[in-house]
SETIVEX-733321 format. One line per 10 residues: number of its first residue (from 1); their letters; for each residue x, y, z of C-alpha. Coordinates in pm, whole numbers, plus 50000, padded with zeros to 5 digits. Layout:
<rs>
NUM) a) X,Y,Z ~ ...
</rs>
This chain:
<rs>
1) madqrsnslh) 52303,50813,54510 ~ 52094,50993,54204 ~ 51949,51222,54445 ~ 52265,51417,54501 ~ 52363,51516,54151 ~ 52249,51862,54021 ~ 52117,51727,53700 ~ 51918,51452,53902 ~ 51537,51415,53839 ~ 51496,51459,54301
11) nhftsvkkge) 51676,51798,54239 ~ 51416,51912,53971 ~ 51157,51819,54154 ~ 51214,51979,54458 ~ 51304,52293,54222 ~ 50955,52345,54107 ~ 50815,52227,54455 ~ 50974,52541,54616 ~ 50880,52770,54296 ~ 51223,52787,54124
21) rvfenafesv) 51128,52624,53812 ~ 50753,52624,53678 ~ 50578,52352,53521 ~ 50333,52425,53309 ~ 50159,52380,52947 ~ 50221,52578,52647 ~ 49892,52797,52736 ~ 49972,52870,53019 ~ 50318,53014,52993 ~ 50222,53222,52681
31) srmvlegdid) 49915,53315,52879 ~ 50133,53436,53183 ~ 50400,53568,52960 ~ 50131,53849,52802 ~ 49926,53905,53076 ~ 50246,53966,53336 ~ 50286,54265,53082 ~ 50141,54609,53133 ~ 49772,54628,52994 ~ 49647,54942,52872
41) kvmvngkntf) 49282,55029,52754 ~ 49256,55241,52406 ~ 48918,55314,52192 ~ 48936,55187,51847 ~ 48646,55246,51606 ~ 48429,55376,51842 ~ 48481,55093,52076 ~ 48672,55007,52390 ~ 48963,54749,52389 ~ 49305,54614,52571
51) dfrifregkk) 49628,54714,52425 ~ 49959,54485,52569 ~ 50259,54659,52609 ~ 50444,54351,52530 ~ 50367,54388,52173 ~ 50467,54761,52120 ~ 50853,54702,52301 ~ 51135,54702,52026 ~ 51282,54861,51795 ~ 51043,54677,51526
61) hivgmydein) 50747,54610,51725 ~ 50382,54519,51588 ~ 50179,54843,51515 ~ 49774,54829,51547 ~ 49588,54480,51501 ~ 49416,54558,51883 ~ 49141,54302,51797 ~ 49341,54083,51657 ~ 49581,54021,51950 ~ 49270,54086,52165
71) sfvsfvkdas) 49107,53771,51990 ~ 49450,53549,52039 ~ 49502,53688,52424 ~ 49184,53520,52485 ~ 49219,53262,52316 ~ 49505,53141,52500 ~ 49378,53216,52835 ~ 49055,53033,52754 ~ 49271,52682,52661 ~ 49551,52767,52998
81) qggsskemaf) 49218,52781,53191 ~ 49111,52454,53020 ~ 48859,52549,52816 ~ 48745,52438,52425 ~ 49030,52638,52281 ~ 49274,52385,52414 ~ 49166,52128,52133 ~ 49191,52381,51876 ~ 49446,52593,51635 ~ 49419,53001,51579
91) vlvgepgngk) 49444,53068,51207 ~ 49502,53412,51124 ~ 49332,53464,50775 ~ 49371,53767,50529 ~ 49517,53984,50282 ~ 49887,53934,50161 ~ 50103,54213,50308 ~ 49901,54261,50643 ~ 50114,54143,50906 ~ 49967,53776,50931
101) tflveylckm) 50299,53626,50946 ~ 50502,53950,51094 ~ 50288,53921,51425 ~ 50339,53535,51466 ~ 50702,53545,51442 ~ 50720,53848,51682 ~ 50534,53646,51950 ~ 50793,53303,51847 ~ 51034,53585,51934 ~ 50930,53711,52283
111) yrdflslpkn) 50849,53345,52352 ~ 51190,53249,52325 ~ 51335,53564,52530 ~ 51057,53515,52784 ~ 51180,53104,52846 ~ 51559,53204,52839 ~ 51481,53378,53133 ~ 51620,53098,53459 ~ 51275,53093,53632 ~ 51094,53043,53283
121) rkytfrfvgl) 51310,52805,53129 ~ 51202,52440,53019 ~ 51348,52134,53099 ~ 51360,51783,52945 ~ 51557,51453,53058 ~ 51708,51201,52889 ~ 51847,50830,52967 ~ 52200,50726,53041 ~ 52421,50456,53092 ~ 52196,50266,52828
131) dklgsygnit) 52477,50054,52700 ~ 52397,49817,53012 ~ 52088,49741,52872 ~ 52266,49539,52588 ~ 52002,49601,52296 ~ 52076,49963,52215 ~ 52407,49853,52058 ~ 52618,50177,52041 ~ 52326,50440,52129 ~ 52437,50474,52481
141) tiesqtyedp) 52236,50796,52573 ~ 51882,50873,52433 ~ 51681,51225,52512 ~ 51337,51241,52537 ~ 51217,51275,52136 ~ 50891,51517,52216 ~ 51109,51729,52499 ~ 50871,51618,52761 ~ 50893,51772,53093 ~ 51073,51569,53384
151) mvlamnlhes) 50747,51695,53552 ~ 50570,51384,53314 ~ 50809,51173,53379 ~ 50803,51190,53771 ~ 50387,51128,53730 ~ 50468,50853,53549 ~ 50763,50662,53817 ~ 50518,50377,53863 ~ 50337,50149,53620 ~ 50011,50355,53703
161) saesqqylsr) 49929,50688,53733 ~ 49777,50636,54072 ~ 50055,50459,54243 ~ 50276,50728,54107 ~ 50084,51031,54271 ~ 50100,50819,54604 ~ 50477,50770,54575 ~ 50523,51137,54528 ~ 50301,51266,54802 ~ 50465,51019,55045
171) ryrvadkmle) 50823,51083,54904 ~ 50798,51434,54907 ~ 50541,51548,55127 ~ 50325,51730,54843 ~ 50026,51917,54921 ~ 49739,51732,54819 ~ 49596,52065,54635 ~ 49961,52111,54431 ~ 49952,51710,54311 ~ 49605,51839,54180
181) twyenyrplg) 49717,52150,53954 ~ 50031,51943,53876 ~ 49814,51614,53747 ~ 49555,51869,53579 ~ 49865,51837,53358 ~ 49921,51504,53313 ~ 49993,51340,53006 ~ 50140,50952,52942 ~ 50494,50960,52855 ~ 50547,50883,52483
191) acsayiwnni) 50596,50570,52293 ~ 50996,50527,52291 ~ 51035,50710,52643 ~ 50759,50423,52816 ~ 50951,50159,52656 ~ 51274,50257,52750 ~ 51144,50323,53101 ~ 51005,50005,53097 ~ 51349,49847,52977 ~ 51501,50028,53244
201) reytngnldd) 51274,49869,53490 ~ 51329,49525,53407 ~ 51706,49574,53429 ~ 51671,49683,53793 ~ 51368,49447,53911 ~ 51185,49748,53957 ~ 51448,49949,54196 ~ 51310,50313,54152 ~ 51647,50448,54282 ~ 51899,50244,54015
211) mldfieivpv) 51620,50350,53796 ~ 51669,50689,53861 ~ 52082,50703,53822 ~ 51973,50654,53406 ~ 51777,51028,53420 ~ 51977,51281,53340 ~ 51736,51634,53322 ~ 51832,51870,53092 ~ 51750,52203,52986 ~ 51577,52229,52617
221) plieslgtvt) 51804,52461,52371 ~ 51657,52782,52250 ~ 51794,52794,51945 ~ 51621,52935,51690 ~ 51758,52765,51409 ~ 51755,52454,51542 ~ 51372,52478,51550 ~ 51311,52385,51862 ~ 51065,52581,52095 ~ 50962,52805,51777
231) gkypakdkit) 50964,52581,51523 ~ 50779,52702,51191 ~ 50650,52491,50896 ~ 50603,52655,50551 ~ 50368,52552,50288 ~ 50591,52316,50090 ~ 50556,52226,49724 ~ 50263,51970,49646 ~ 50469,51656,49555 ~ 50778,51631,49830
241) ssavdllgee) 50557,51792,50106 ~ 50443,51476,50315 ~ 50356,51356,50665 ~ 50702,51297,50710 ~ 50788,51642,50753 ~ 50558,51724,51012 ~ 50539,51368,51249 ~ 50887,51214,51141 ~ 50971,50887,51018 ~ 51160,50545,51078
251) siqrllhitd) 51537,50573,51061 ~ 51763,50314,50897 ~ 52013,50435,51087 ~ 51889,50339,51430 ~ 51765,50055,51311 ~ 52104,49940,51259 ~ 52149,50013,51616 ~ 51853,49885,51810 ~ 51813,49461,51822 ~ 51463,49470,51940
261) tnnpyrfdlr) 51218,49512,51644 ~ 50948,49622,51900 ~ 51132,49967,52004 ~ 50976,50252,51894 ~ 51295,50466,51941 ~ 51344,50304,51563 ~ 51145,50600,51500 ~ 51270,50955,51441 ~ 51007,51226,51560 ~ 51259,51487,51524
271) rgalarvagg) 51292,51470,51142 ~ 50924,51640,51170 ~ 50819,51971,51263 ~ 50612,51857,51524 ~ 50831,51677,51808 ~ 51061,51957,51817 ~ 50803,52232,51969 ~ 50600,51917,52179 ~ 50761,52041,52492 ~ 50518,52367,52581
281) gihfsdeiyk) 50638,52504,52200 ~ 50459,52708,51957 ~ 50422,52529,51613 ~ 50358,52801,51334 ~ 50223,52638,51005 ~ 50236,52917,50774 ~ 49944,52960,50457 ~ 49794,52590,50631 ~ 49541,52525,50373 ~ 49778,52597,50072
291) nkkdlvqvyl) 49920,52189,50188 ~ 49847,51898,50042 ~ 49503,51728,50150 ~ 49656,51445,50333 ~ 49838,51680,50508 ~ 49613,51901,50648 ~ 49409,51564,50765 ~ 49781,51517,50939 ~ 49699,51833,51139 ~ 49389,51721,51188
301) giiqnrciei) 49450,51497,51443 ~ 49724,51649,51602 ~ 49497,51999,51660 ~ 49251,51786,51841 ~ 49446,51487,51970 ~ 49776,51699,52064 ~ 49968,51379,51976 ~ 50188,51238,51731 ~ 50067,50901,51566 ~ 50229,50660,51383
311) dgykwpidtl) 50194,50280,51337 ~ 49955,50275,51619 ~ 50265,50428,51825 ~ 50138,50755,52028 ~ 50380,51032,52168 ~ 50142,51352,52377 ~ 50246,51627,52295 ~ 50220,51975,52474 ~ 50238,52308,52155 ~ 49996,52569,52101
321) iiatsnnsef) 49959,52601,51737 ~ 49906,52912,51511 ~ 49864,52922,51162 ~ 49784,53170,50866 ~ 49602,53168,50562 ~ 49552,53387,50230 ~ 49179,53489,50182 ~ 49158,53352,49870 ~ 49286,52996,49986 ~ 49084,52997,50254
331) nrflaekeea) 48794,53027,50034 ~ 48907,52820,49790 ~ 48948,52557,50088 ~ 48600,52606,50255 ~ 48450,52560,49946 ~ 48526,52201,49963 ~ 48255,52100,50217 ~ 48458,51738,50309 ~ 48665,51952,50453 ~ 48486,52103,50695
341) pivdrcricy) 48611,51898,51036 ~ 48967,52097,51020 ~ 48790,52440,51045 ~ 48578,52351,51299 ~ 48902,52268,51474 ~ 48993,52620,51412 ~ 48962,52952,51550 ~ 48963,53208,51281 ~ 49037,53505,51305 ~ 48971,53744,51012
351) vshntnyvlq) 49310,54028,51023 ~ 49229,54354,50825 ~ 49447,54604,50707 ~ 49590,54882,50935 ~ 49313,55168,50850 ~ 49457,55466,51115 ~ 49671,55648,50908 ~ 49817,55814,51217 ~ 49956,55486,51300 ~ 50023,55405,50952
361) kelttyaign) 50302,55642,51010 ~ 50510,55381,51170 ~ 50406,55108,50948 ~ 50543,55380,50675 ~ 50875,55404,50842 ~ 50968,55078,50843 ~ 50856,55041,50458 ~ 51122,55369,50378 ~ 51365,55192,50611 ~ 51566,55376,50905
371) eskttltgda) 51941,55355,50767 ~ 51998,55653,50526 ~ 51943,55631,50177 ~ 52169,55708,49877 ~ 52114,55740,49505 ~ 52231,55526,49257 ~ 52587,55685,49247 ~ 52621,55671,49627 ~ 52574,56018,49752 ~ 52351,56104,50067
381) mhqdpnlnya) 51962,56127,49927 ~ 51715,56349,50140 ~ 51349,56289,50249 ~ 51095,56486,50184 ~ 50913,56600,50562 ~ 50577,56530,50364 ~ 50664,56188,50213 ~ 50546,56014,50518 ~ 50233,56172,50538 ~ 50164,56139,50160
391) asvgvvltrl) 50249,55782,50162 ~ 50049,55672,50462 ~ 49768,55864,50336 ~ 49782,55723,49992 ~ 49752,55373,50093 ~ 49504,55420,50406 ~ 49223,55576,50173 ~ 49224,55258,49978 ~ 49148,54977,50276 ~ 48876,55218,50368
401) prsekltpie) 48508,55081,50180 ~ 48293,55338,50113 ~ 47994,55393,50260 ~ 47669,55678,50197 ~ 47668,55770,50593 ~ 48049,55860,50549 ~ 48284,56047,50283 ~ 48652,55875,50278 ~ 48779,56195,50465 ~ 48548,56141,50718
411) tmklaageva) 48604,55773,50806 ~ 48988,55810,50779 ~ 48963,56085,51048 ~ 48726,55861,51270 ~ 48911,55576,51216 ~ 49208,55758,51351 ~ 49033,55901,51634 ~ 48990,56227,51528 ~ 48731,56482,51475 ~ 48529,56496,51146
421) gekslktlse) 48256,56768,51164 ~ 47937,56674,51320 ~ 48016,56305,51256 ~ 48098,56085,51560 ~ 48263,55787,51596 ~ 47937,55630,51688 ~ 47870,55634,51322 ~ 48193,55441,51205 ~ 48122,55195,51478 ~ 47781,55115,51260
431) vidtlsqehd) 47944,55105,50936 ~ 48224,54869,51052 ~ 47889,54697,51237 ~ 47684,54689,50933 ~ 48003,54553,50715 ~ 48075,54300,50968 ~ 47722,54133,50906 ~ 47891,54054,50513 ~ 47931,53670,50429 ~ 48246,53776,50118
441) itkrygqkgl) 48454,53872,50430 ~ 48674,54093,50181 ~ 48404,54288,50187 ~ 48486,54414,50561 ~ 48600,54717,50735 ~ 48956,54686,50598 ~ 48946,54347,50462 ~ 49046,54508,50125 ~ 49358,54773,49985 ~ 49698,54792,49929
451) gqrnlgrsiq) 49964,54602,50207 ~ 50254,54685,50325 ~ 50418,54465,50051 ~ 50281,54720,49786 ~ 50404,55021,50018 ~ 50728,54903,49978 ~ 50711,54815,49626 ~ 50610,55172,49575 ~ 50885,55305,49762 ~ 51133,55102,49526
461) lmlessetne) 50994,55259,49238 ~ 51011,55610,49328 ~ 51378,55523,49496 ~ 51460,55403,49120 ~ 51300,55661,48908 ~ 51541,55920,48764 ~ 51427,56244,48877 ~ 51448,56080,49261 ~ 51839,56018,49215 ~ 51883,56316,48972
471) gkcmfaydvf) 51749,56578,49245 ~ 51888,56346,49538 ~ 51560,56429,49708 ~ 51237,56154,49783 ~ 50984,56449,49710 ~ 50671,56357,49904 ~ 50439,56452,49562 ~ 50606,56169,49329 ~ 50484,55883,49615 ~ 50142,55906,49402
481) haieraildy) 50277,55821,49070 ~ 50462,55541,49236 ~ 50131,55384,49418 ~ 49949,55480,49077 ~ 50245,55204,48953 ~ 50166,54956,49180 ~ 49794,54986,49183 ~ 49822,54942,48764 ~ 50052,54680,48789 ~ 49944,54425,49083
491) vseakdrakf) 49597,54497,49148 ~ 49429,54231,48925 ~ 49003,54327,48961 ~ 48921,54609,48743 ~ 48658,54755,49017 ~ 48917,54772,49280 ~ 49193,54952,49116 ~ 48912,55224,48986 ~ 48824,55238,49352 ~ 49151,55250,49473
501) lddlkiakgl) 49296,55553,49161 ~ 48983,55703,49306 ~ 49095,55705,49672 ~ 49466,55858,49502 ~ 49264,56123,49404 ~ 49110,56216,49718 ~ 49479,56172,49892 ~ 49590,56420,49646 ~ 49397,56683,49751 ~ 49477,56576,50155
511) yrerimtemf) 49861,56668,50032 ~ 49745,56978,49922 ~ 49595,57106,50204 ~ 49887,56989,50387 ~ 50146,57162,50145 ~ 49889,57480,50227 ~ 49995,57488,50598 ~ 50374,57456,50523 ~ 50368,57721,50296 ~ 50168,57978,50548
521) naymdeplai) 50411,57819,50809 ~ 50715,57904,50567 ~ 50607,58241,50472 ~ 50538,58319,50857 ~ 50889,58176,50908 ~ 50779,57986,51234 ~ 50694,57610,51200 ~ 50364,57626,51370 ~ 50257,57941,51274 ~ 49958,57804,51176
531) rkdvlnyvnm) 49846,57592,51494 ~ 49874,57913,51636 ~ 49674,58073,51407 ~ 49386,57824,51455 ~ 49380,57837,51832 ~ 49322,58208,51829 ~ 49055,58088,51611 ~ 48925,57905,51866 ~ 48974,58081,52203 ~ 48824,58339,52019
541) iigidaenlg) 48476,58238,51924 ~ 48511,58102,52368 ~ 48593,58435,52482 ~ 48318,58651,52234 ~ 48091,58613,52478 ~ 48280,58691,52782 ~ 48119,58895,53056 ~ 48449,59055,53119 ~ 48496,59182,52766 ~ 48578,59558,52737
551) tdkmwkyknp) 48523,59749,52459 ~ 48898,59744,52345 ~ 48791,59348,52265 ~ 49082,59193,52496 ~ 49000,58889,52678 ~ 49233,58767,52939 ~ 49211,58341,52972 ~ 49452,58089,53135 ~ 49644,57895,52882 ~ 49519,57549,52958
561) qtgelqalki) 49929,57378,52812 ~ 50113,57649,52993 ~ 49903,57762,53284 ~ 49992,58129,53229 ~ 49720,58438,53209 ~ 49751,58509,52808 ~ 49565,58869,52685 ~ 49384,58814,52303 ~ 49247,59050,52089 ~ 48910,58925,51980
571) deryinsved) 48893,59045,51597 ~ 48488,58938,51454 ~ 48658,59029,51110 ~ 48910,58779,51145 ~ 48571,58503,51286 ~ 48342,58631,50993 ~ 48601,58536,50767 ~ 48733,58209,50889 ~ 48356,58113,50884 ~ 48288,58219,50536
581) glglktreqk) 48599,57983,50462 ~ 48354,57694,50595 ~ 48129,57773,50400 ~ 47895,57909,50678 ~ 47672,58182,50552 ~ 47409,58253,50799 ~ 47411,58308,51158 ~ 47261,58002,51292 ~ 47466,57796,51089 ~ 47788,58003,51257
591) dsfrtsirki) 47669,57964,51598 ~ 47597,57573,51536 ~ 47981,57559,51449 ~ 48114,57725,51747 ~ 47861,57514,51957 ~ 47977,57218,51804 ~ 48399,57380,51822 ~ 48321,57475,52203 ~ 48217,57143,52265 ~ 48529,56990,52129
601) ygqkisvrpd) 48733,57177,52358 ~ 48552,57084,52616 ~ 48605,56762,52612 ~ 48925,56758,52465 ~ 49145,57004,52707 ~ 49030,56825,53032 ~ 49239,56466,52859 ~ 49490,56669,52635 ~ 49584,57042,52749 ~ 49814,56990,52452
611) ydfmdnlelv) 49534,56929,52199 ~ 49538,57181,51925 ~ 49229,57123,51664 ~ 49497,57049,51397 ~ 49335,56723,51306 ~ 48992,56971,51207 ~ 49142,56946,50852 ~ 48835,57157,50727 ~ 48875,57454,51019 ~ 49299,57441,50929
621) kavtdvrlks) 49229,57468,50531 ~ 49002,57766,50626 ~ 49193,57930,50830 ~ 49523,57903,50605 ~ 49326,58040,50334 ~ 49242,58377,50512 ~ 49549,58412,50618 ~ 49751,58331,50308 ~ 49513,58584,50117 ~ 49496,58886,50410
631) diagsgslig) 49849,58876,50462 ~ 50015,58963,50120 ~ 49903,59314,50035 ~ 49941,59399,49664 ~ 50039,59131,49508 ~ 49695,58951,49600 ~ 49789,58615,49722 ~ 50118,58442,49802 ~ 50128,58210,49512 ~ 50094,58508,49259
641) alanrtneen) 50417,58630,49424 ~ 50584,58314,49405 ~ 50469,58243,49036 ~ 50590,58576,48945 ~ 50909,58662,49077 ~ 50971,58926,48826 ~ 51010,59213,49063 ~ 51258,59237,49352 ~ 51008,59196,49646 ~ 50906,58878,49525
651) qklydrmiet) 51210,58756,49472 ~ 51341,58802,49855 ~ 50995,58666,49983 ~ 51061,58368,49736 ~ 51461,58342,49869 ~ 51321,58381,50238 ~ 51053,58138,50207 ~ 51345,57870,50101 ~ 51602,57955,50369 ~ 51282,57919,50649
661) mlkklgyctt) 51233,57598,50460 ~ 51563,57479,50446 ~ 51641,57590,50845 ~ 51326,57537,50988 ~ 51122,57282,50850 ~ 51347,57014,50705 ~ 51354,57028,50337 ~ 51642,57028,50131 ~ 51689,57232,49851 ~ 51543,57040,49578
671) caqktieyfc) 51168,56932,49766 ~ 51192,57297,49900 ~ 51200,57417,49471 ~ 50958,57141,49397 ~ 50730,57204,49681 ~ 50659,57589,49603 ~ 50627,57488,49222 ~ 50385,57262,49323 ~ 50182,57481,49560 ~ 50189,57756,49230
681) tqvden) 50025,57507,48986 ~ 49598,57466,49076 ~ 49637,57056,49081 ~ 49450,56876,49278 ~ 49273,57153,49450 ~ 48939,56985,49546
</rs>
């Protein structure tokens, strides 16, 4: 009896009924995969949104892309609930180098891992013992060409769908509700499976038990290189690509065996990319609008009808179709009005560059590479501790559009969820909303700028330069020259070039401020000296009005990070110097600034006890300036002392600072000396 075999249809059907195996379409599988993971709530550009933890796992995971991932998840969820999305393709459109392809490939890898779990495995069936039928030559076994699910066969056991439904209900005592759920995913058998099943029916005189002896259930292979379950179809060159690459074609090899010329099995569907992912897989079409017109027309039928059609024969498929496209290719395609029906069947999602410089640090790490670098002569290469910051700020600033409401630095800080003076996140979301009204996509927020590939090129340019190789160190300031080179060589529009070079100047200014802080930390001989002083200022202006403040100006307060009681002497001269450095002249200005700092303190500390105000660049700069000027008596300033090392004391100070930088701050001799040298010049000030 066929029923007794472990790979029989009976066995598979009862496993699905018990819940040991699943029968669901591609949308349901993907949606279950994403929604079964943890979901966090995050604030992005002033709006609350969801963050799906499954996209953030592994060594090289996806960074940012919150809106795009949310769009995708709601698209798949809608399709899995039978919404209009199930007759659409999901297309990611954006600038080159912003992670579209990486996102899709990451999703495909996740999906393959998900399907490799025993409960989630996809199964298909094959016909065996076909030599008995006589008209198949030496072909004895035939696998379903589109990896149809065995449950689809079960729903088509009899000639009519209603008969099959009655048979399943009677034979397996399936509850009506369960059958109804299964039949929501009903589709007819593909042309060749239906034809062979009919041949078997004639051979056995319609005896179902005998017919089922010809069926074997097998798991769908998950081998990436076979292109099964997740397949990528890249836009090939214009002349050789044709519908055959997607749909398959007549196979001469099979015609040598098959005597019946009407048999649809003479078409080899697996020659095309679609049949291999037709059993609940993901079809990824890279650069979909770069394809030839006739191929795009083929997609039209596939997206709408989910069906491979050749010479009037049909093979229904169950596939999630994802595509990517370049902004310029997409605009060119839109300009040809007769192509409107295909765009109409796509859910277009515009992918912006990452505009959060804090998240960019991870992406910059990807670009720099995590293996330890070596020079051309094979010596170990050191990495300046400020390199990542300089590169991240340099590229992120180019991605931020100019606006009258915000300066580039304010936009950058707000986009990273940090404090930007008086400006609030509301201003940023207003700017984004205004820009999203633009018809020209490239003018929208985050759509133009230096992408990840340009950043990678800049790092390469930097690595090949003789200074980097001779000094055996990737010195942070050199990255600006490399980015400038990339802008001049790879950005074609003059207007963009001018803006990007301008942004680079701002980035150099931010780097300068960071170096001031680093030098102060080196001078104070501790890595977080400046942080301490900033927090001292904040605590002083909170304690200055305290009721329990004695004549000695000592104020006791509870440290929110450690919970311990601490005493602090309130130094009004220090407070005033910092506020003068901020350009606050009048009493009113000072009071209003203090109130805003207290307000931020009240909002942040309750949520993040470790909040340290270091993202408030203006305040950090003012504190640094005050401390650098007041601490070094006699020599006028630290710059003077380091630049003029003729006397012994200054040389000692220089040596001590170099030692601190080497031992505590992660510098090497080359970048420590170069950083001090840079600090002593007046370049990039304000």
